[in-house]
C-alpha positions as CSV (number, residue, x, y, z in Angstrom):
1,M,-23.3,-15.0,-17.8
2,T,-20.1,-14.5,-19.5
3,G,-19.8,-15.1,-23.2
4,F,-18.1,-14.0,-26.4
5,G,-19.2,-14.0,-30.0
6,R,-17.5,-12.8,-33.2
7,A,-18.5,-12.4,-36.8
8,E,-17.1,-10.8,-40.0
9,I,-18.8,-9.5,-43.1
10,D,-17.4,-7.9,-46.3
11,L,-18.7,-4.6,-47.6
12,P,-17.4,-3.0,-50.8
13,G,-13.7,-2.5,-50.2
14,V,-13.8,-3.1,-46.5
15,R,-14.3,-5.9,-44.0
16,L,-16.2,-5.4,-40.7
17,S,-15.5,-7.3,-37.6
18,V,-18.3,-7.5,-34.9
19,E,-17.3,-8.7,-31.4
20,I,-19.8,-9.0,-28.6
21,A,-18.7,-9.8,-25.0
22,T,-20.8,-10.2,-21.8
23,V,-19.9,-10.4,-18.2
24,N,-22.1,-11.2,-15.2
25,Q,-24.6,-8.5,-14.1
26,K,-28.1,-8.8,-12.7
27,N,-29.6,-6.3,-15.1
28,L,-28.9,-5.7,-18.8
29,Q,-26.4,-2.9,-19.7
30,V,-25.4,-2.5,-23.4
31,S,-22.6,-0.5,-24.8
32,V,-21.9,-0.3,-28.5
33,F,-18.7,1.1,-30.1
34,G,-18.5,1.6,-33.8
35,P,-17.1,3.8,-36.6
36,E,-17.5,7.5,-36.0
37,V,-19.3,7.9,-39.4
38,W,-22.1,5.6,-38.1
39,P,-23.4,7.5,-35.0
40,A,-26.8,5.8,-35.3
41,L,-25.2,2.4,-34.9
42,E,-25.3,2.6,-31.1
43,S,-29.0,2.8,-30.7
44,T,-29.7,0.5,-33.6
45,A,-27.4,-2.3,-32.5
46,S,-28.5,-1.9,-28.9
47,A,-32.0,-2.8,-30.0
48,W,-30.8,-5.9,-31.8
49,I,-28.9,-7.0,-28.6
50,R,-31.7,-6.3,-26.2
51,A,-34.0,-8.4,-28.3
52,R,-31.8,-11.4,-27.7
53,L,-30.4,-10.9,-24.2
54,Q,-32.0,-10.1,-20.8
55,R,-29.0,-9.9,-18.4
56,G,-25.4,-9.0,-18.3
57,K,-23.0,-6.2,-19.1
58,V,-22.7,-6.3,-22.9
59,T,-20.0,-4.6,-24.9
60,A,-20.2,-4.7,-28.7
61,R,-17.4,-3.4,-30.9
62,V,-17.5,-2.9,-34.7
63,T,-14.1,-2.4,-36.2
64,Q,-13.0,-2.1,-39.8
65,A,-9.9,-3.3,-41.6
66,A,-9.0,-2.6,-45.2
67,A,-9.6,-5.5,-47.5
68,S,-6.6,-7.1,-49.2
69,G,-4.9,-4.8,-51.6
70,Q,-6.1,-1.7,-49.8
71,Q,-3.5,0.6,-48.2
72,R,-3.8,3.3,-45.6
73,Q,-2.3,6.7,-46.9
74,W,-0.3,9.2,-45.0
75,D,-1.9,12.5,-44.4
76,A,0.8,15.0,-45.4
77,E,-1.3,18.0,-44.4
78,S,-1.8,16.6,-40.9
79,V,1.9,15.9,-40.5
80,A,2.9,19.4,-41.6
81,G,0.3,20.9,-39.1
82,S,1.7,18.8,-36.3
83,L,5.3,19.9,-37.0
84,D,4.2,23.6,-37.0
85,E,2.5,23.1,-33.6
86,L,5.5,21.4,-32.2
87,A,7.8,24.2,-33.5
88,K,5.6,26.8,-31.8
89,I,5.6,25.0,-28.5
90,A,9.4,24.6,-28.6
91,A,9.8,28.3,-29.4
92,R,7.6,29.2,-26.5
93,C,9.6,27.1,-24.1
94,G,12.9,28.2,-25.5
95,V,13.9,24.8,-26.7
96,A,15.7,24.2,-30.0
97,F,13.4,22.2,-32.4
98,T,15.1,20.2,-35.1
99,P,12.8,17.5,-36.5
100,D,14.6,14.3,-37.6
101,A,13.5,11.4,-39.8
102,E,12.3,9.3,-36.8
103,L,9.9,12.1,-35.6
104,L,8.7,12.6,-39.1
105,H,8.0,8.9,-39.6
106,R,6.1,8.7,-36.3
107,L,3.9,11.6,-37.2
108,A,3.2,10.2,-40.6
109,E,2.3,6.7,-39.2
110,S,-0.1,8.3,-36.6
111,S,-1.8,10.2,-39.4
112,R,-2.4,7.3,-41.7
113,R,-6.0,7.2,-43.0
114,P,-7.8,4.5,-44.9
115,T,-8.3,4.8,-48.6
116,V,-11.8,3.2,-48.3
117,V,-14.8,5.1,-47.1
118,L,-17.7,3.4,-45.3
119,P,-21.0,3.7,-47.0
120,P,-24.0,5.2,-45.1
121,L,-25.3,2.9,-42.5
122,D,-28.8,2.8,-43.9
123,E,-27.4,1.4,-47.1
124,V,-25.7,-1.6,-45.4
125,E,-27.8,-2.0,-42.3
126,A,-29.1,-5.4,-43.3
127,A,-25.5,-6.7,-43.8
128,V,-24.4,-5.2,-40.5
129,Q,-27.4,-6.8,-38.7
130,K,-26.5,-10.1,-40.2
131,A,-23.0,-9.9,-38.7
132,F,-24.5,-8.9,-35.3
133,D,-26.9,-11.9,-35.5
134,E,-24.1,-14.3,-36.1
135,A,-22.0,-12.9,-33.3
136,L,-25.0,-13.1,-31.0
137,R,-25.6,-16.7,-31.9
138,N,-22.0,-17.6,-31.1
139,L,-22.3,-15.7,-27.8
140,V,-25.5,-17.4,-26.8
141,T,-24.0,-20.8,-27.6
142,M,-21.2,-20.1,-25.2
143,R,-23.5,-18.8,-22.5
144,Q,-25.8,-21.8,-22.8
145,A,-22.8,-24.1,-22.1
146,E,-22.0,-22.1,-19.0
147,G,-25.7,-22.1,-18.0
148,A,-25.8,-25.9,-18.3
149,A,-22.8,-26.2,-15.9
150,L,-24.4,-23.8,-13.4
151,A,-27.7,-25.7,-13.6
152,K,-26.0,-28.9,-12.5
153,D,-24.4,-27.1,-9.6
154,L,-27.7,-25.7,-8.5
155,E,-29.4,-29.1,-8.7
156,V,-26.8,-30.4,-6.3
157,R,-27.4,-27.5,-3.9
158,L,-31.2,-28.0,-4.1
159,G,-30.7,-31.7,-3.2
160,K,-28.8,-30.5,-0.1
161,I,-31.6,-28.2,0.9
162,S,-34.2,-30.9,0.5
163,A,-32.2,-33.2,2.8
164,M,-32.0,-30.4,5.3
165,V,-35.7,-29.9,5.2
166,A,-36.3,-33.6,5.9
167,D,-34.0,-33.4,8.9
168,M,-35.8,-30.3,10.2
169,E,-39.1,-32.0,9.9
170,L,-37.9,-35.1,11.7
171,A,-36.3,-33.2,14.5
172,E,-39.4,-31.0,15.1
173,K,-41.7,-34.0,15.2
174,A,-39.9,-35.3,18.3
175,A,-40.0,-31.8,20.0
176,P,-43.5,-32.2,21.7
177,V,-42.5,-35.5,23.3
178,R,-39.2,-34.1,24.5
179,H,-41.0,-31.0,25.8
180,R,-43.6,-33.1,27.6
181,D,-41.0,-35.3,29.3
182,A,-38.9,-32.2,30.3
183,M,-42.0,-30.5,31.7
184,L,-43.1,-33.5,33.7
185,K,-39.6,-33.9,35.1
186,R,-39.6,-30.3,36.2
187,L,-43.0,-30.6,37.9
188,K,-41.9,-33.7,39.7
189,E,-38.7,-32.0,40.9
190,A,-40.9,-29.1,42.2
191,G,-43.1,-31.5,44.1
192,L,-46.2,-31.0,42.0
193,A,-48.3,-34.1,41.5
194,L,-49.4,-33.6,37.9
195,D,-49.4,-36.2,35.2
196,V,-49.7,-36.0,31.4
197,S,-53.5,-36.5,31.6
198,D,-54.0,-33.2,33.6
199,D,-55.9,-30.6,31.6
200,R,-53.3,-27.9,32.4
201,V,-50.5,-30.2,31.1
202,L,-52.5,-31.1,28.0
203,K,-53.2,-27.4,27.3
204,E,-49.5,-26.5,27.6
205,L,-48.5,-29.4,25.3
206,A,-51.1,-28.3,22.8
207,L,-49.8,-24.7,22.8
208,F,-46.2,-25.9,22.4
209,A,-47.1,-28.2,19.6
210,D,-48.9,-25.5,17.7
211,R,-46.1,-22.9,18.2
212,S,-43.4,-25.4,17.0
213,D,-45.4,-26.9,14.1
214,I,-43.5,-26.4,10.8
215,T,-45.7,-28.5,8.6
216,E,-46.9,-25.6,6.4
217,E,-43.4,-24.2,6.0
218,V,-42.0,-27.7,5.0
219,V,-44.7,-28.2,2.4
220,R,-44.1,-24.8,0.9
221,L,-40.3,-25.3,0.9
222,R,-40.6,-28.6,-0.9
223,S,-42.9,-26.9,-3.4
224,H,-40.5,-24.0,-4.0
225,V,-37.6,-26.4,-4.4
226,A,-39.6,-28.4,-7.0
227,Q,-40.5,-25.2,-8.9
228,F,-36.9,-24.0,-8.8
229,S,-35.7,-27.3,-10.3
230,A,-38.3,-27.2,-13.0
231,E,-37.4,-23.6,-13.9
232,L,-33.8,-24.4,-14.4
233,S,-34.6,-26.1,-17.8
234,Q,-36.8,-23.1,-18.9
235,P,-35.4,-20.2,-21.0
236,N,-35.2,-16.7,-19.5
237,S,-36.1,-17.9,-16.0
238,G,-33.5,-15.9,-14.1
239,R,-35.9,-13.4,-12.6
240,K,-38.4,-16.0,-11.6
241,L,-35.6,-17.9,-9.9
242,D,-34.7,-14.6,-8.0
243,F,-38.3,-14.6,-6.7
244,L,-38.2,-18.3,-5.6
245,I,-34.9,-17.7,-3.7
246,Q,-36.7,-15.0,-1.7
247,E,-39.5,-17.5,-0.9
248,L,-37.1,-20.2,0.1
249,L,-35.3,-17.8,2.4
250,R,-38.6,-16.6,3.9
251,E,-39.8,-20.2,4.8
252,V,-36.4,-21.2,6.2
253,N,-36.4,-18.0,8.4
254,T,-39.9,-18.9,9.6
255,I,-38.8,-22.4,10.6
256,G,-35.9,-20.8,12.4
257,S,-38.2,-18.7,14.5
258,K,-40.3,-21.7,15.4
259,A,-37.5,-24.2,15.9
260,A,-37.6,-25.9,19.3
261,E,-34.7,-28.2,18.6
262,I,-31.0,-27.3,18.4
263,A,-30.7,-29.7,15.5
264,T,-33.3,-27.8,13.6
265,T,-31.5,-24.4,14.3
266,K,-28.3,-25.9,12.9
267,Q,-30.0,-27.1,9.8
268,V,-31.7,-23.7,9.3
269,L,-28.3,-22.0,9.4
270,E,-26.9,-24.5,6.9
271,A,-29.9,-24.1,4.6
272,K,-29.5,-20.3,4.6
273,T,-25.9,-20.6,3.6
274,E,-26.8,-22.8,0.7
275,I,-29.6,-20.5,-0.4
276,E,-27.1,-17.6,-0.4
277,R,-24.8,-19.6,-2.6
278,I,-27.6,-20.3,-4.9
279,R,-28.5,-16.6,-5.0
280,E,-25.0,-15.8,-6.1
281,Q,-25.1,-18.3,-8.9
282,V,-28.6,-17.3,-10.1
283,Q,-27.2,-13.8,-10.7
284,N,-25.3,-15.4,-13.6
285,L,-28.3,-17.0,-15.2
286,E,-30.3,-15.5,-18.0
């Protein structure tokens, strides 16, 4: 699910800003970007995030800004070095090089460096983790709101599937009678004096009824729909919902292979469409 969380915390002479954003993705992918002086932050913060989230593409950024009263200084040595390099390049290309105030100002601004220095990460790790925890709480709150909206949509779609299953069951219950009447009509038209009490007719009707019986599939479908609905209110149920979708699709496909009525086939196609829509939505759930 998509989400965003932000937190700030003050360290001696510097304020840290932690921003964590997530976008939809079936598995969990975490990327952490922080100050260069804290190379260990990536693995450390990734562990904090993985302890709270199970799905999504997560991007966390830790930025620093000088606290009030702190200034960023120009790096005169860096500016002079840049001018020397530019002069060499100009000479090599045979171009006259005459630095002006504007160029000097741009180089000076690009070389500004903060007057504050970040302490070692291990000395402030607890404070940094606190900021991450706050940002994650804010992010989870946003994701929960989205999840609640998705759950309502999924409940509506489950209701549609339940209605379709009822229609399938009703249509297929009438199939043996229709098949019997059609068979007797064909026999009569062919001049064969057989009636419904004939053993051969009874055997054919029994075989047809067995082949087109969808009772087991209907029972399992209703069970899966009920389980799916119950799981929507449970935390971290995304992967279990993935499994239930596969089972829903399996049972609907089986009904499609057994269907003797056109009405049932139409309902099977509609149900498969709804299941695919549910599958897309479930990819967004934690």
